[in-house]
BAFI-3210 file (N, C-alpha, C; in Angstrom, 3 decimals, decimal comma, padded with zeros to 6 digits):
// residues 297
n [1|2|3|4|5|6|7|8|9|10|11|12|13|14|15|16|17|18|19|20|21|22|23|24|25|26|27|28|29|30|31|32|33|34|35|36|37|38|39|40|41|42|43|44|45|46|47|48|49|50|51|52|53|54|55|56|57|58|59|60|61|62|63|64|65|66|67|68|69|70|71|72|73|74|75|76|77|78|79|80|81|82|83|84|85|86|87|88|89|90|91|92|93|94|95|96|97|98|99|100|101|102|103|104|105|106|107|108|109|110|111|112|113|114|115|116|117|118|119|120|121|122|123|124|125|126|127|128|129|130|131|132|133|134|135|136|137|138|139|140|141|142|143|144|145|146|147|148|149|150|151|152|153|154|155|156|157|158|159|160|161|162|163|164|165|166|167|168|169|170|171|172|173|174|175|176|177|178|179|180|181|182|183|184|185|186|187|188|189|190|191|192|193|194|195|196|197|198|199|200|201|202|203|204|205|206|207|208|209|210|211|212|213|214|215|216|217|218|219|220|221|222|223|224|225|226|227|228|229|230|231|232|233|234|235|236|237|238|239|240|241|242|243|244|245|246|247|248|249|250|251|252|253|254|255|256|257|258|259|260|261|262|263|264|265|266|267|268|269|270|271|272|273|274|275|276|277|278|279|280|281|282|283|284|285|286|287|288|289|290|291|292|293|294|295|296|297]
n.u [-135,884|-133,408|-132,841|-129,972|-130,008|-129,209|-128,450|-125,196|-124,344|-122,422|-121,334|-123,781|-125,064|-126,353|-129,094|-129,929|-129,808|-131,973|-134,090|-133,805|-134,418|-136,943|-138,393|-138,441|-139,644|-141,967|-142,796|-143,169|-145,412|-147,197|-147,742|-149,010|-151,071|-152,198|-152,462|-151,882|-151,853|-149,778|-148,269|-146,240|-144,047|-142,764|-141,406|-138,481|-135,550|-134,866|-137,572|-137,817|-135,970|-137,082|-139,699|-138,448|-137,148|-139,598|-140,401|-138,622|-138,925|-141,415|-141,954|-143,491|-144,636|-143,178|-143,832|-143,409|-143,900|-143,926|-143,698|-144,803|-143,989|-144,424|-141,752|-140,173|-141,444|-140,763|-139,541|-140,812|-140,112|-139,239|-141,199|-142,162|-145,124|-147,982|-148,322|-148,582|-146,259|-145,293|-147,690|-147,486|-145,326|-145,705|-147,522|-146,230|-144,335|-145,711|-146,972|-144,640|-143,419|-145,284|-144,657|-142,176|-142,281|-144,224|-142,242|-140,166|-141,567|-142,483|-139,886|-138,616|-140,430|-141,461|-142,591|-142,942|-143,179|-145,698|-147,008|-147,114|-148,105|-151,045|-151,352|-149,931|-151,229|-153,487|-152,168|-151,264|-153,967|-154,857|-153,022|-153,507|-153,269|-153,674|-153,024|-149,898|-149,060|-149,841|-148,321|-145,888|-145,946|-145,868|-143,140|-141,922|-142,304|-141,151|-138,306|-138,043|-138,764|-136,553|-134,434|-135,226|-134,770|-131,800|-131,068|-131,463|-130,190|-127,735|-126,506|-126,492|-126,606|-125,336|-125,641|-127,678|-129,937|-129,819|-130,420|-133,302|-134,385|-134,086|-135,880|-138,087|-137,814|-137,521|-139,970|-142,073|-140,493|-141,123|-143,974|-146,848|-145,894|-144,800|-143,740|-140,549|-139,486|-140,814|-139,040|-136,173|-136,561|-137,229|-134,964|-133,024|-134,183|-133,915|-131,113|-130,437|-131,887|-130,489|-127,925|-128,532|-129,473|-127,069|-125,289|-126,553|-126,635|-124,070|-123,291|-124,812|-123,589|-121,947|-123,733|-125,860|-124,223|-123,739|-126,158|-127,373|-128,820|-130,115|-128,029|-126,879|-124,219|-122,933|-124,249|-123,480|-122,216|-119,587|-119,833|-119,597|-122,015|-124,226|-126,439|-128,719|-128,877|-127,065|-123,734|-120,799|-117,623|-115,318|-116,199|-116,483|-114,482|-114,991|-114,637|-113,758|-113,099|-114,195|-117,093|-116,894|-116,588|-118,689|-120,789|-119,660|-120,101|-122,846|-123,325|-122,533|-123,955|-126,592|-125,789|-125,349|-128,189|-129,562|-128,383|-129,909|-132,177|-134,982|-134,740|-136,192|-135,684|-132,719|-132,097|-133,320|-132,147|-129,257|-129,399|-130,298|-128,290|-126,208|-126,966|-126,321|-123,852|-122,303|-123,453|-124,271|-121,602|-120,394|-121,706|-120,600|-117,796|-118,050|-119,011|-117,227|-114,378|-113,649|-113,075|-111,084|-111,093|-111,300|-113,786|-114,558|-114,209]
n.v [-116,636|-113,798|-111,893|-112,332|-113,703|-113,204|-112,159|-112,007|-109,855|-108,002|-110,398|-111,056|-111,759|-108,665|-109,302|-111,312|-109,989|-107,957|-109,765|-110,693|-108,328|-107,972|-109,931|-109,334|-107,005|-107,624|-109,275|-107,464|-105,702|-108,222|-108,629|-106,430|-106,462|-108,928|-109,795|-107,437|-103,755|-102,891|-105,101|-105,212|-103,969|-105,726|-107,033|-109,257|-109,917|-112,658|-113,669|-113,323|-114,701|-117,226|-117,269|-117,571|-120,071|-121,731|-121,214|-122,528|-124,945|-125,697|-125,015|-123,219|-120,883|-117,769|-114,327|-111,107|-107,414|-104,106|-101,527|-098,871|-097,575|-096,195|-095,829|-095,553|-093,485|-092,027|-093,892|-096,722|-099,863|-103,142|-106,180|-108,896|-110,611|-111,577|-114,397|-117,917|-118,695|-116,065|-115,190|-117,351|-117,018|-114,131|-114,392|-116,400|-114,388|-112,608|-114,556|-115,188|-112,575|-112,289|-114,182|-113,317|-111,064|-111,852|-113,750|-111,777|-110,343|-112,241|-112,745|-110,279|-108,188|-105,113|-101,966|-101,346|-103,836|-104,756|-102,694|-103,487|-105,769|-106,380|-105,709|-107,366|-109,437|-109,372|-109,286|-112,016|-112,976|-112,411|-113,395|-116,540|-119,580|-121,629|-124,390|-124,488|-122,818|-123,509|-125,629|-124,141|-122,794|-125,102|-126,175|-123,995|-123,675|-125,808|-125,488|-123,166|-123,986|-125,742|-123,890|-122,625|-124,485|-125,149|-122,833|-122,926|-125,050|-124,522|-126,095|-125,598|-126,875|-125,861|-127,006|-128,784|-127,005|-125,335|-126,988|-127,706|-125,332|-125,304|-127,291|-125,450|-123,979|-125,859|-127,410|-124,857|-124,509|-126,578|-126,992|-127,992|-129,197|-132,032|-135,487|-135,973|-133,566|-132,062|-133,236|-132,669|-129,668|-129,565|-130,342|-128,374|-125,966|-126,514|-126,861|-123,883|-122,839|-124,004|-122,779|-119,928|-119,765|-120,418|-118,227|-116,001|-116,561|-116,063|-113,415|-112,262|-112,603|-110,568|-108,820|-110,160|-111,254|-108,673|-108,221|-110,648|-112,135|-115,073|-117,312|-119,655|-120,037|-118,908|-120,246|-122,672|-125,596|-124,849|-122,213|-119,865|-118,671|-116,328|-115,588|-114,672|-115,907|-114,709|-114,343|-114,180|-111,882|-111,678|-111,209|-114,496|-116,249|-116,916|-119,852|-119,059|-120,242|-122,690|-122,084|-120,813|-123,101|-124,662|-122,961|-123,062|-125,905|-126,086|-124,201|-125,698|-128,222|-127,134|-126,040|-128,442|-130,083|-127,780|-128,822|-130,869|-130,035|-130,310|-127,733|-125,989|-123,491|-121,639|-119,339|-118,603|-120,703|-120,107|-117,558|-118,695|-119,984|-118,304|-116,979|-118,878|-119,709|-117,792|-115,459|-116,044|-116,933|-114,700|-113,151|-114,547|-113,756|-111,096|-111,300|-113,211|-112,314|-110,133|-110,696|-112,436|-115,000|-117,047|-117,472|-120,753|-122,503]
n.w [179,878|179,538|177,617|176,380|174,139|171,061|167,643|166,238|165,131|163,318|161,754|160,434|157,064|154,563|153,899|155,947|158,021|157,858|157,573|160,069|161,639|160,655|161,674|164,457|164,482|163,583|165,323|167,589|166,525|166,259|168,793|170,038|168,457|168,879|171,634|173,571|173,336|175,672|175,833|174,082|175,562|176,754|174,915|173,619|172,889|173,053|172,751|170,067|169,117|169,730|168,364|165,466|165,576|166,242|163,509|161,799|162,718|162,307|159,212|158,689|156,288|155,185|155,090|154,152|154,573|154,039|156,590|158,827|161,991|165,389|166,672|164,569|162,436|159,773|158,061|156,084|157,194|156,726|157,653|159,044|158,548|160,509|161,682|162,773|164,350|165,101|166,478|168,687|170,147|170,864|172,739|174,745|175,592|176,871|178,807|180,229|181,138|183,065|184,954|185,544|186,874|189,143|190,215|191,138|193,408|195,067|195,890|196,365|197,108|197,260|196,044|193,160|192,013|192,868|192,060|189,032|188,965|188,387|185,966|184,846|185,189|183,620|180,974|181,063|181,211|178,581|177,150|176,607|175,790|178,236|179,064|178,482|180,060|182,605|182,529|182,365|185,023|186,854|186,662|186,927|189,556|190,506|190,122|191,574|194,074|194,611|194,466|197,215|198,661|198,456|199,398|201,735|202,743|202,210|199,994|196,972|193,718|190,723|188,259|188,508|189,228|186,935|184,664|185,774|184,969|182,309|181,620|181,787|179,214|177,568|177,529|176,523|173,890|172,611|172,599|171,248|169,110|167,112|167,523|166,139|165,477|167,855|169,550|168,961|168,862|171,689|173,189|171,853|173,057|175,727|176,174|175,758|177,582|179,881|179,461|179,560|182,202|183,600|182,494|183,448|186,229|186,525|185,818|187,736|189,695|191,779|192,465|193,492|195,961|197,336|198,154|199,370|197,736|196,645|194,594|192,603|192,759|194,882|197,218|198,567|200,414|201,521|201,928|204,277|206,605|208,205|211,119|209,856|206,972|205,522|203,794|205,221|205,613|202,765|199,379|197,842|196,004|192,296|190,191|187,268|184,813|185,059|184,851|182,133|180,703|181,272|179,807|177,199|176,569|176,920|174,917|172,411|172,571|172,140|169,361|168,257|168,673|166,630|164,312|163,906|163,405|161,201|158,874|156,551|155,397|154,331|154,887|157,713|158,957|158,868|160,298|162,804|163,404|163,505|166,090|167,744|167,862|167,251|168,681|171,400|171,858|171,818|173,867|175,998|175,925|176,637|179,252|180,478|179,294|180,763|183,196|182,757|182,243|179,268|176,631|175,411|172,551]
ca.u [-134,699|-133,233|-132,173|-128,864|-129,937|-129,176|-127,340|-123,721|-124,938|-121,255|-121,230|-124,657|-125,310|-127,687|-130,341|-130,214|-130,098|-133,249|-134,910|-133,566|-135,104|-138,272|-139,052|-138,343|-140,376|-143,165|-143,103|-143,645|-146,914|-148,207|-147,880|-149,836|-152,726|-152,756|-151,812|-152,342|-150,577|-148,966|-147,182|-145,079|-143,100|-142,177|-140,577|-137,139|-134,573|-135,101|-138,871|-137,647|-135,223|-138,386|-140,318|-137,130|-136,869|-140,647|-140,622|-137,700|-139,511|-142,724|-142,036|-144,549|-144,437|-143,089|-144,163|-143,461|-144,450|-143,439|-144,679|-143,874|-144,235|-144,218|-140,666|-139,373|-142,476|-140,629|-139,466|-141,155|-139,597|-139,599|-142,082|-142,631|-146,475|-148,231|-148,312|-148,709|-144,987|-145,089|-148,776|-147,210|-144,141|-146,067|-148,215|-145,204|-143,538|-146,815|-146,988|-143,545|-143,741|-146,175|-144,205|-141,045|-143,327|-144,566|-141,217|-139,776|-142,428|-142,203|-138,368|-137,898|-141,408|-141,458|-144,016|-142,879|-143,341|-146,809|-147,885|-146,950|-148,828|-152,216|-151,253|-149,007|-152,199|-153,886|-151,497|-151,248|-155,149|-154,953|-151,997|-154,135|-152,558|-153,813|-152,518|-149,069|-149,254|-149,926|-147,129|-144,862|-146,050|-145,511|-142,031|-141,043|-142,285|-140,163|-137,350|-138,179|-138,682|-135,035|-133,673|-135,247|-134,260|-130,796|-130,624|-131,776|-128,918|-126,316|-126,123|-126,797|-126,130|-125,548|-126,161|-129,325|-130,857|-129,727|-131,591|-134,803|-134,556|-133,903|-137,025|-138,920|-137,549|-137,870|-141,677|-141,953|-140,091|-141,581|-145,475|-147,740|-145,073|-145,202|-142,544|-139,084|-139,351|-140,873|-137,953|-135,070|-136,841|-136,898|-133,310|-132,448|-134,541|-133,421|-129,608|-130,291|-132,467|-129,352|-126,872|-129,179|-129,294|-125,536|-124,955|-127,414|-126,222|-122,510|-123,413|-125,380|-122,758|-121,570|-125,013|-126,405|-123,815|-124,254|-127,815|-127,767|-130,214|-129,724|-127,229|-126,207|-122,546|-122,942|-125,200|-122,872|-121,720|-118,606|-119,841|-120,091|-123,289|-124,718|-127,731|-129,904|-128,624|-126,186|-122,617|-119,490|-116,482|-115,316|-117,191|-115,732|-113,981|-115,616|-114,156|-114,442|-112,788|-115,275|-118,184|-116,549|-116,225|-120,070|-121,492|-119,495|-120,601|-124,393|-123,595|-121,923|-124,595|-127,404|-125,709|-125,790|-129,517|-129,969|-127,976|-130,726|-133,483|-135,164|-135,336|-135,893|-135,247|-131,627|-131,972|-133,635|-131,468|-128,253|-129,492|-130,295|-126,618|-125,367|-127,359|-125,942|-122,218|-121,615|-124,288|-123,674|-120,157|-119,953|-122,255|-119,982|-116,863|-118,195|-119,320|-116,060|-113,331|-113,173|-112,802|-109,719|-111,213|-111,630|-115,073|-114,142|-114,627]
ca.v [-116,050|-112,264|-110,946|-112,828|-114,660|-112,300|-112,515|-111,354|-108,694|-107,910|-111,476|-111,398|-110,916|-107,717|-110,156|-111,912|-108,805|-107,592|-110,655|-110,804|-107,247|-107,845|-110,906|-108,502|-105,739|-108,531|-110,034|-106,405|-105,437|-109,041|-108,478|-105,105|-106,656|-110,410|-109,867|-106,052|-102,727|-102,843|-106,467|-104,754|-103,453|-107,298|-107,584|-109,317|-110,652|-114,035|-114,136|-113,178|-115,787|-118,322|-117,469|-118,073|-121,690|-122,157|-121,228|-123,378|-126,228|-125,925|-124,986|-122,138|-119,808|-116,647|-113,441|-109,718|-106,187|-102,870|-100,771|-097,709|-097,837|-095,053|-095,245|-095,357|-092,892|-091,635|-094,734|-097,859|-101,178|-104,765|-106,651|-109,960|-110,608|-112,144|-115,910|-118,627|-118,456|-114,821|-115,199|-118,307|-116,206|-113,219|-115,151|-116,659|-113,308|-112,023|-115,298|-114,867|-111,408|-112,141|-114,934|-112,669|-110,149|-112,554|-114,108|-110,608|-109,777|-113,249|-112,648|-109,100|-107,591|-103,569|-101,405|-101,201|-105,116|-104,762|-101,792|-103,876|-107,005|-106,095|-105,535|-108,648|-110,463|-108,816|-109,890|-113,511|-113,670|-112,343|-114,255|-117,445|-120,886|-122,019|-125,468|-124,198|-121,595|-124,374|-126,467|-123,384|-122,521|-126,430|-126,196|-122,698|-123,990|-126,831|-125,053|-122,051|-124,729|-126,351|-122,947|-122,432|-125,656|-125,076|-121,685|-123,389|-126,348|-124,227|-127,081|-125,536|-127,462|-124,875|-127,929|-129,218|-125,986|-124,975|-128,716|-127,375|-124,100|-125,911|-128,042|-124,755|-123,584|-127,121|-127,295|-123,731|-124,236|-128,042|-126,969|-128,140|-129,913|-133,624|-136,732|-135,976|-131,893|-131,962|-133,995|-131,888|-128,604|-129,425|-130,430|-127,077|-125,381|-126,941|-126,323|-122,680|-122,677|-124,118|-121,454|-118,539|-119,767|-120,245|-117,093|-115,052|-116,198|-115,305|-111,855|-111,438|-113,084|-109,877|-108,112|-111,097|-111,419|-107,871|-108,435|-111,619|-112,730|-116,717|-117,450|-120,977|-120,158|-118,535|-120,987|-123,930|-125,762|-124,544|-120,529|-119,659|-117,639|-115,501|-116,022|-114,738|-116,363|-113,589|-114,634|-113,431|-111,527|-111,209|-112,039|-115,888|-116,214|-117,766|-120,321|-118,565|-120,952|-123,781|-121,575|-121,128|-124,776|-124,988|-122,267|-123,542|-127,057|-126,069|-123,733|-126,422|-128,728|-126,251|-126,029|-130,012|-129,844|-127,142|-129,873|-132,215|-129,619|-130,354|-126,446|-125,685|-122,056|-121,501|-118,049|-118,858|-121,740|-119,494|-116,631|-119,324|-120,854|-117,048|-116,516|-120,080|-119,979|-116,139|-114,346|-116,713|-116,721|-112,918|-112,572|-115,107|-113,127|-109,864|-111,686|-113,747|-111,938|-109,006|-111,660|-112,965|-116,342|-117,097|-118,647|-121,914|-122,758]
ca.w [179,179|179,788|176,426|175,912|172,944|169,925|166,890|166,271|163,803|162,464|160,855|159,693|155,657|154,620|153,918|157,390|158,911|157,494|157,862|161,439|162,397|160,353|162,367|165,675|164,464|163,333|166,872|168,153|165,958|166,686|170,394|170,191|168,131|169,415|173,176|173,698|173,351|176,494|175,861|173,481|176,803|177,184|173,786|174,075|171,737|173,214|172,129|168,687|168,939|169,688|166,589|164,503|165,961|165,719|161,994|161,319|162,950|161,458|157,938|158,258|155,325|155,877|154,120|154,338|154,252|154,514|157,514|159,614|163,341|166,212|166,631|163,174|161,388|158,296|156,683|156,128|157,494|156,362|158,872|158,978|158,786|161,448|161,531|163,922|165,104|166,236|167,914|169,757|170,787|171,470|173,868|175,643|175,838|177,979|180,566|181,158|182,158|184,485|185,905|186,218|188,004|190,405|191,105|191,739|194,413|196,136|196,328|196,856|197,376|196,505|195,676|191,748|191,396|193,211|191,156|187,841|188,907|187,824|184,539|184,521|185,372|182,366|180,055|181,359|180,361|176,688|176,162|176,208|175,758|179,466|179,235|178,562|181,089|183,965|182,658|182,956|186,567|187,867|186,158|187,633|191,068|190,548|190,205|193,029|195,561|194,362|194,741|198,501|199,509|198,401|200,263|203,185|203,453|201,248|199,156|195,567|192,418|189,488|187,046|188,926|188,653|185,297|184,255|186,005|184,488|181,138|181,544|181,543|177,934|176,512|177,406|175,671|172,779|171,820|172,788|170,330|168,233|167,256|166,884|166,123|165,659|169,452|170,660|168,609|169,479|173,490|173,117|171,873|174,087|177,355|175,998|175,603|178,978|180,853|179,204|180,256|183,833|184,195|182,178|184,382|187,873|186,660|185,876|189,075|191,164|192,715|193,262|194,523|196,825|198,123|198,380|200,047|196,965|196,167|193,527|192,653|192,796|196,321|198,245|198,448|201,672|201,344|202,077|205,734|206,395|209,008|211,481|208,871|206,139|205,047|204,248|205,977|204,902|201,361|198,200|197,753|194,527|191,524|189,292|185,879|183,841|185,199|184,051|180,648|180,392|181,332|179,180|175,973|176,638|176,535|173,700|171,816|172,646|171,563|167,865|167,991|168,379|165,513|163,157|163,797|162,868|159,485|158,350|154,910|154,995|154,600|155,427|158,907|159,590|159,209|161,415|164,002|163,642|164,095|167,097|169,028|167,488|167,245|169,525|172,478|172,282|172,170|175,279|177,022|175,991|177,395|180,555|181,287|178,888|181,559|184,390|183,035|181,816|177,935|176,131|174,962|171,403]
c.u [-134,467|-132,516|-131,014|-128,859|-130,425|-128,353|-126,229|-123,950|-123,594|-121,195|-122,575|-124,793|-126,497|-128,896|-130,810|-130,749|-131,372|-134,114|-135,149|-134,866|-136,532|-139,295|-139,355|-139,547|-142,027|-143,867|-143,771|-145,250|-147,747|-148,412|-148,784|-151,269|-153,189|-153,007|-153,042|-151,395|-149,543|-148,153|-146,266|-143,787|-142,450|-141,470|-139,048|-136,733|-134,723|-136,519|-138,466|-137,031|-136,405|-139,192|-139,636|-137,268|-138,274|-140,906|-139,790|-138,281|-140,895|-142,993|-142,773|-144,032|-144,263|-143,471|-143,903|-143,530|-143,642|-144,174|-144,149|-144,439|-144,030|-142,761|-139,751|-140,656|-141,916|-140,122|-140,368|-140,246|-139,865|-139,977|-142,391|-144,229|-146,949|-148,800|-148,355|-147,296|-145,031|-146,244|-148,103|-146,131|-144,236|-146,753|-147,005|-144,629|-144,329|-146,375|-145,420|-142,933|-144,120|-145,154|-142,785|-141,444|-143,365|-143,552|-140,657|-140,488|-142,389|-140,670|-137,976|-139,111|-141,198|-142,504|-143,825|-143,595|-145,092|-147,717|-148,127|-147,782|-150,105|-152,104|-150,515|-150,275|-152,908|-153,238|-151,458|-152,826|-155,367|-153,927|-152,603|-153,217|-152,302|-153,064|-150,800|-148,809|-149,134|-148,714|-145,992|-144,896|-145,501|-143,899|-141,078|-141,077|-141,283|-138,775|-137,124|-137,945|-137,428|-134,082|-133,785|-134,725|-132,645|-130,023|-130,640|-130,748|-127,721|-125,672|-126,504|-125,991|-126,627|-126,217|-127,644|-130,079|-131,012|-130,836|-132,807|-134,933|-134,640|-134,941|-138,084|-139,070|-137,891|-139,266|-142,113|-141,940|-140,946|-143,109|-146,059|-147,072|-145,210|-143,422|-140,906|-138,810|-139,594|-139,442|-136,703|-135,230|-136,684|-135,622|-132,602|-132,701|-134,045|-131,847|-129,221|-130,901|-131,256|-128,384|-127,125|-128,856|-127,912|-125,319|-125,285|-126,652|-124,793|-122,797|-124,044|-124,616|-122,538|-122,436|-125,301|-125,765|-123,762|-125,332|-128,186|-129,023|-129,344|-129,200|-126,568|-125,023|-122,229|-123,327|-124,642|-122,394|-120,626|-118,525|-120,302|-120,944|-123,699|-126,238|-129,082|-129,858|-127,664|-124,807|-121,671|-118,650|-116,767|-115,983|-116,003|-115,403|-114,958|-114,582|-114,507|-114,121|-113,998|-116,682|-117,896|-116,585|-117,602|-120,656|-120,947|-119,844|-122,343|-124,490|-123,504|-123,353|-126,401|-127,084|-125,908|-127,151|-130,143|-129,559|-129,115|-132,076|-133,613|-135,530|-135,182|-135,804|-134,061|-131,538|-132,270|-132,456|-130,008|-128,449|-129,594|-128,539|-126,113|-125,486|-126,630|-124,498|-121,858|-122,403|-124,361|-122,766|-119,863|-120,864|-121,204|-118,278|-116,632|-118,252|-118,109|-115,000|-112,750|-112,471|-111,283|-109,866|-111,911|-112,725|-114,296|-115,018|-115,297]
c.v [-114,510|-111,442|-111,058|-113,174|-114,044|-112,587|-111,756|-110,644|-108,550|-109,235|-111,569|-110,829|-109,796|-108,515|-110,760|-111,276|-108,381|-108,405|-110,731|-109,557|-107,308|-109,013|-110,189|-107,788|-106,495|-108,846|-108,731|-106,226|-106,541|-109,059|-107,556|-105,626|-108,132|-110,245|-108,547|-105,091|-102,574|-103,933|-105,964|-104,269|-104,708|-107,549|-107,975|-110,095|-112,234|-114,582|-113,965|-114,638|-117,455|-118,599|-117,862|-119,638|-122,365|-122,035|-122,076|-124,890|-126,613|-125,646|-123,898|-121,145|-118,651|-115,410|-111,994|-108,622|-105,135|-101,890|-099,881|-098,078|-096,385|-094,604|-094,912|-094,525|-092,531|-092,712|-096,021|-099,102|-102,518|-105,304|-107,893|-110,379|-111,468|-113,423|-116,764|-118,589|-117,120|-114,820|-116,086|-117,409|-114,968|-113,583|-115,530|-115,548|-112,960|-112,981|-115,256|-113,760|-111,404|-113,054|-114,535|-111,758|-111,012|-113,080|-113,043|-110,256|-110,844|-112,930|-111,501|-108,227|-106,371|-103,306|-101,423|-102,388|-105,159|-103,925|-102,710|-105,081|-107,434|-106,099|-106,839|-109,628|-110,491|-109,467|-111,309|-113,972|-113,292|-113,347|-115,749|-118,776|-121,646|-123,418|-125,130|-123,509|-122,489|-125,245|-125,501|-123,234|-123,862|-126,344|-125,344|-123,242|-125,210|-126,158|-123,855|-123,078|-125,346|-125,427|-122,429|-123,384|-125,588|-123,933|-122,290|-124,270|-125,851|-125,165|-127,053|-126,500|-126,699|-125,857|-128,333|-128,346|-125,621|-126,038|-128,159|-126,182|-124,237|-126,568|-126,998|-124,446|-124,588|-127,158|-126,145|-124,135|-125,388|-127,963|-126,911|-129,040|-131,571|-134,352|-135,924|-134,157|-131,492|-132,517|-133,034|-130,434|-128,343|-129,568|-128,800|-126,171|-125,115|-126,775|-124,898|-122,038|-122,663|-123,047|-120,419|-118,463|-119,874|-118,891|-115,898|-114,905|-115,934|-114,091|-111,248|-112,046|-111,875|-109,151|-109,017|-111,633|-110,324|-107,802|-109,312|-112,239|-114,110|-116,258|-118,720|-121,137|-119,639|-119,681|-122,444|-124,289|-125,234|-122,782|-120,461|-118,602|-117,420|-115,961|-115,871|-115,118|-115,693|-114,449|-113,515|-112,856|-111,354|-112,001|-113,436|-115,709|-117,292|-118,407|-120,274|-119,432|-122,438|-123,150|-121,447|-122,006|-125,000|-124,356|-122,816|-125,048|-126,826|-125,503|-124,760|-127,871|-128,105|-126,485|-127,445|-130,118|-129,212|-127,959|-130,653|-131,667|-129,388|-128,597|-126,498|-124,551|-121,823|-120,307|-118,113|-119,772|-120,718|-117,998|-117,352|-119,746|-119,470|-116,750|-117,710|-119,922|-118,668|-115,322|-114,728|-116,809|-115,120|-112,414|-113,311|-114,223|-111,691|-110,233|-112,095|-113,181|-110,927|-109,638|-112,242|-114,803|-116,181|-117,803|-119,802|-122,098|-124,000]
c.w [179,361|178,829|175,980|174,639|171,680|169,251|166,936|165,085|162,901|161,288|160,281|158,246|155,812|154,827|155,120|158,104|158,942|157,837|159,705|162,255|161,890|160,992|163,841|165,509|163,998|164,637|167,517|168,041|166,328|168,164|170,469|169,792|168,692|170,709|173,434|173,460|174,371|176,433|175,131|174,201|177,006|175,979|174,024|172,768|171,790|172,465|170,582|168,160|168,651|168,293|165,711|164,612|165,735|164,013|161,365|161,793|162,448|159,891|157,449|157,087|155,755|154,668|154,841|154,258|154,665|155,596|158,118|160,860|164,071|166,364|165,459|161,923|160,299|157,711|156,830|156,503|156,976|157,919|158,464|159,319|159,727|160,959|163,075|164,955|166,081|167,093|168,978|170,608|171,427|172,841|175,266|176,107|177,310|179,147|180,917|181,633|183,175|185,359|186,493|187,244|189,242|191,295|192,021|192,935|195,380|196,606|196,980|197,342|196,679|195,883|193,875|191,244|191,838|191,991|189,725|187,791|188,230|186,656|183,591|184,462|183,957|181,068|179,905|180,892|179,219|176,193|175,936|176,710|177,720|179,973|179,409|179,489|182,463|183,830|182,992|184,204|187,072|187,384|186,871|188,904|191,486|190,883|191,581|194,320|195,506|194,846|196,299|199,384|199,611|199,195|201,604|203,924|202,793|200,610|197,469|194,531|191,366|188,357|187,518|188,619|187,500|184,542|184,794|185,475|182,985|180,545|181,368|179,830|177,072|176,494|176,295|174,293|171,688|171,901|171,369|169,039|168,102|166,808|166,981|166,282|166,987|169,959|170,355|169,356|171,135|173,693|173,061|172,841|175,455|177,294|176,459|177,106|179,845|180,678|179,898|181,708|184,089|183,971|183,293|185,886|187,724|186,584|186,810|190,387|192,099|193,438|193,889|195,994|197,912|198,854|199,042|199,521|196,880|194,677|193,502|193,048|194,246|197,511|198,059|199,999|202,196|201,970|203,534|205,784|207,903|209,793|210,367|207,409|205,137|204,545|204,864|204,926|203,399|200,632|198,223|196,198|193,735|190,484|187,635|184,702|184,070|184,322|182,795|179,783|180,274|180,285|177,529|175,841|176,156|175,091|172,410|171,524|171,776|169,751|167,484|167,680|167,093|164,367|162,834|163,250|161,465|159,196|157,190|154,507|155,440|155,105|157,290|159,784|160,038|160,174|162,753|164,287|163,817|165,281|168,344|168,948|168,084|168,540|170,713|172,803|172,523|173,252|176,274|176,803|176,976|178,943|181,347|180,714|180,029|182,970|184,265|182,237|180,383|177,380|175,236|173,389|171,186]
res [m|f|g|y|i|k|p|f|v|p|q|l|r|v|c|e|h|e|c|w|r|a|v|y|c|g|l|c|k|c|m|g|k|h|v|c|a|d|s|t|l|t|l|t|y|d|a|a|f|l|a|l|v|r|l|a|a|t|g|e|k|t|d|f|e|l|r|r|c|i|l|h|p|l|k|k|r|l|v|l|k|q|c|e|a|l|r|f|s|a|s|v|g|a|l|l|a|y|h|k|i|a|d|d|i|a|d|e|g|g|l|r|g|r|l|l|l|p|e|a|k|r|l|r|r|k|a|g|y|r|e|l|d|e|e|i|t|a|k|l|e|a|l|y|s|a|e|r|k|a|r|e|t|h|s|a|s|p|d|g|l|a|e|l|s|g|d|v|t|a|c|i|f|a|y|g|l|q|d|r|a|a|r|v|v|a|e|l|g|r|r|v|g|r|w|v|y|i|a|d|a|f|a|d|y|e|k|d|f|k|a|s|n|f|n|p|f|l|f|s|p|s|q|p|v|g|d|a|g|t|r|k|g|d|m|p|p|l|d|h|d|a|v|a|a|s|l|a|l|e|r|r|a|a|e|a|a|l|n|l|l|d|c|t|d|a|g|i|e|s|i|l|r|n|i|i|t|l|g|m|g|s|v|e|e|k|l|l|g|s|a|g|a|q|p|q|s]
***
């Protein structure tokens, strides 16, 4: 995920905002203690969302405390104490940071990525969850293989590739859960993962065209290419309304999955609902509104 999954703060109640911030700060502290201090650099809103989903799915008790941190040394802030949901999300954040850097090196090379790789490997070792890491690796390789084939054949299917991306988040969200909770959380993760893939491809459309990078909306049989695989001429138009409809579909499916989640904490459920319905919707407005397409409710 890419930092898109966050609440729409103006519509959060004060207590909900405090809880959201406490989870985010608690995750930061957990990453520093459970993985390593450098892992806090990989902290994202997406990982905090994962922690909330795991809290909702497991019913794990939440306990808060007032703590200071380097960024806010003068005033103590409410922080969620370390718990299994935070430890799991901290580890996942470290694993995904490694895979992101490794993928960037494979795609673009570059000195920066190679300098970061040793530290990323250390984060991966510290994170643990070897079985989950192997599953993530296998599913990411399936996605990357499909993207390479789509680039070679110019027959990319954004929906098919989004499904492979959703498989990655589904296995992460549901890892270690059982029965109905595992199925519901896997579906929630899958829909959010699909939404993120489509949103990120749309956001990077112009940049990928200029750099001749892979983008599922660019690599299709209808797009002419040069000998080196670069497209000719002007940037082809993108159907913004179709993208808006796809994002709205995934967002509503994620909301439907949330409705099936047996969450006993009304506050956490309310924050999750805000993130999915309003937060993701707000991102759609930012991505699509300036392009002339309006997100669908």
